[in-house]
C-alpha positions in Angstrom: 56.8 -52.6 -7.0 54.0 -53.6 -9.6 52.4 -52.5 -12.3 49.0 -53.0 -11.0 50.0 -51.6 -7.8 49.4 -48.4 -9.2 46.1 -49.4 -11.0 42.7 -47.5 -9.1 40.6 -50.1 -7.8 37.8 -52.2 -9.3 34.6 -51.2 -8.6 33.1 -52.7 -5.2 37.0 -53.3 -4.6 39.3 -51.9 -1.7 42.4 -50.4 -3.2 44.8 -47.7 -1.9 44.1 -45.5 -5.3 39.9 -45.0 -4.6 39.7 -42.9 -2.0 42.4 -40.4 -4.2 39.7 -40.7 -7.5 36.7 -39.7 -4.9 38.6 -36.9 -3.8 40.1 -35.5 -6.4 36.4 -36.2 -8.3 34.9 -34.6 -5.7 37.0 -31.5 -6.0 36.4 -31.6 -9.5 32.9 -31.2 -9.1 33.1 -28.7 -6.4 35.9 -27.0 -8.9 33.1 -26.8 -11.6 30.0 -25.7 -9.4 32.4 -22.3 -8.9 33.3 -21.9 -12.2 29.8 -22.0 -13.6 28.8 -20.1 -10.1 25.7 -18.1 -11.5 23.9 -21.5 -13.9 24.4 -23.6 -9.6 23.2 -20.3 -7.7 20.3 -18.4 -9.3 17.7 -21.1 -9.4 18.6 -21.5 -5.8 15.8 -20.0 -2.9 19.0 -18.7 -1.2 22.5 -18.0 -3.1 25.5 -19.1 -0.9 28.2 -15.8 -2.1 31.0 -17.6 -1.5 29.5 -20.0 -4.5 29.5 -17.0 -6.0 33.8 -16.3 -5.4 31.8 -13.3 -3.1 33.8 -13.1 0.3 31.8 -10.1 2.3 30.5 -10.3 5.9 27.1 -11.4 4.4 26.9 -15.1 2.9 23.5 -15.6 1.3 20.9 -13.3 -0.8 17.6 -14.8 1.0 14.8 -15.3 -2.2 12.6 -17.8 0.1 10.3 -15.8 1.3 9.6 -14.1 -1.7 6.0 -16.5 -2.5 5.4 -15.0 -6.4 8.3 -16.5 -9.0 7.3 -13.2 -11.3 8.5 -11.2 -8.3 10.8 -13.4 -7.2 12.8 -13.8 -10.5 12.7 -10.3 -11.3 14.4 -9.9 -7.6 17.0 -12.5 -8.4 17.8 -10.5 -11.8 17.9 -7.2 -9.9 20.3 -9.0 -6.9 22.6 -10.5 -10.1 22.7 -7.6 -12.2 23.4 -5.4 -8.6 26.4 -7.6 -7.5 27.8 -8.3 -11.0 28.3 -4.6 -11.7 30.5 -4.1 -8.7 27.9 -3.3 -5.7 28.9 -5.1 -2.1 26.6 -8.1 -1.1 25.4 -6.0 1.9 23.7 -4.1 -0.6 21.9 -6.8 -2.9 21.0 -8.3 0.3 19.7 -5.7 1.8 17.4 -4.6 -1.3 16.4 -7.9 -1.3 15.3 -7.7 2.0 13.3 -4.7 0.6 11.8 -6.6 -2.1 11.2 -9.5 0.2 9.1 -6.8 2.8 7.3 -6.3 0.0 6.4 -9.1 -1.3 4.9 -9.7 2.0 2.5 -6.9 1.4 1.8 -8.3 -1.7 0.7 -11.4 -0.6 -1.4 -10.1 2.6 -4.8 -11.5 2.2 -5.8 -7.6 2.2 -4.0 -6.6 -0.7 -3.4 -10.1 -2.7 -1.8 -8.9 -5.6 -0.8 -11.7 -8.1 0.8 -9.1 -11.5 2.9 -6.9 -11.9 0.5 -5.3 -14.0 -1.5 -4.4 -10.6 1.7 -2.3 -8.5 -0.3 1.0 -9.3 0.1 4.5 -7.6 -3.1 3.6 -5.1 -1.1 0.4 -4.5 2.1 1.8 -3.6 -0.1 4.3 -1.4 -1.5 1.4 1.0 1.8 0.3 0.7 3.0 3.7 3.0 1.0 4.3 4.9 1.9 -0.4 6.2 5.4 0.2 5.7 4.4 3.7 8.2 2.4 2.1 10.7 6.2 -0.6 10.8 8.9 1.7 10.7 7.6 5.8 11.1 10.4 7.8 12.2 13.1 5.5 11.5 15.7 5.1 9.2 14.8 1.6 7.9 11.8 3.5 6.9 13.5 5.7 3.9 15.6 2.9 3.3 13.0 0.7 2.2 10.9 3.5 -0.2 14.5 4.4 -1.6 15.2 0.3 -2.4 11.5 -0.5 -3.7 12.0 3.0 -6.2 15.6 1.4 -7.4 14.1 -2.0 -8.0 11.4 -0.1 -9.6 13.8 2.3 -11.9 16.1 -0.7 -12.4 13.1 -2.9 -14.1 12.5 0.0 -16.2 15.7 0.6 -17.2 16.7 -2.9 -18.2 13.2 -3.9 -19.5 13.4 -7.0 -18.1 9.2 -6.3 -17.7 7.0 -4.1 -19.3 3.7 -4.8 -17.5 4.9 -2.4 -14.6 2.6 0.5 -14.8 4.6 4.0 -14.8 3.0 5.5 -12.0 4.5 2.3 -9.7 7.1 4.9 -8.6 8.0 7.2 -5.5 8.7 10.9 -5.8 11.0 13.0 -3.6 8.8 14.5 -0.7 6.3 17.1 -2.3 7.2 16.4 -6.1 4.4 14.0 -6.5 3.2 13.9 -10.1 0.1 16.6 -9.2 
């Protein structure tokens, strides 16, 4: 064997070492993105959970149907916090679906909320009526209310946005602040 047979091919030249070099480089890029999972996934509108090292029945968490950038950012913070603290991917994805449904309500022409400080008690009462029309009497109805309440609680607890009004909260049946 000559010394040159072990050297990689020059750019533009074919050679036995070039495919292995490309494969190695591709592997390094993939390994690097896994090491920096949150750095590479956080800004995406669709999180690929396997890139975050999460193996679950749910493969993705979707933020692409949340039209408000401020709400999308809060939803991402909440989902990342939930996943990072050990909550299952299914629960984090479910909570994100609830926020997405709320975001669609906020974006509707009849509502048109553009800032978090507009999410007040009156708006939540309208949302409850909207939710009731779509899901009344089903388990998902209570699930949506509970998950959105947890979302509001996390925003306050972690001080992600201090503009959320104090009245933006759901109370258990019959325990409203009269």
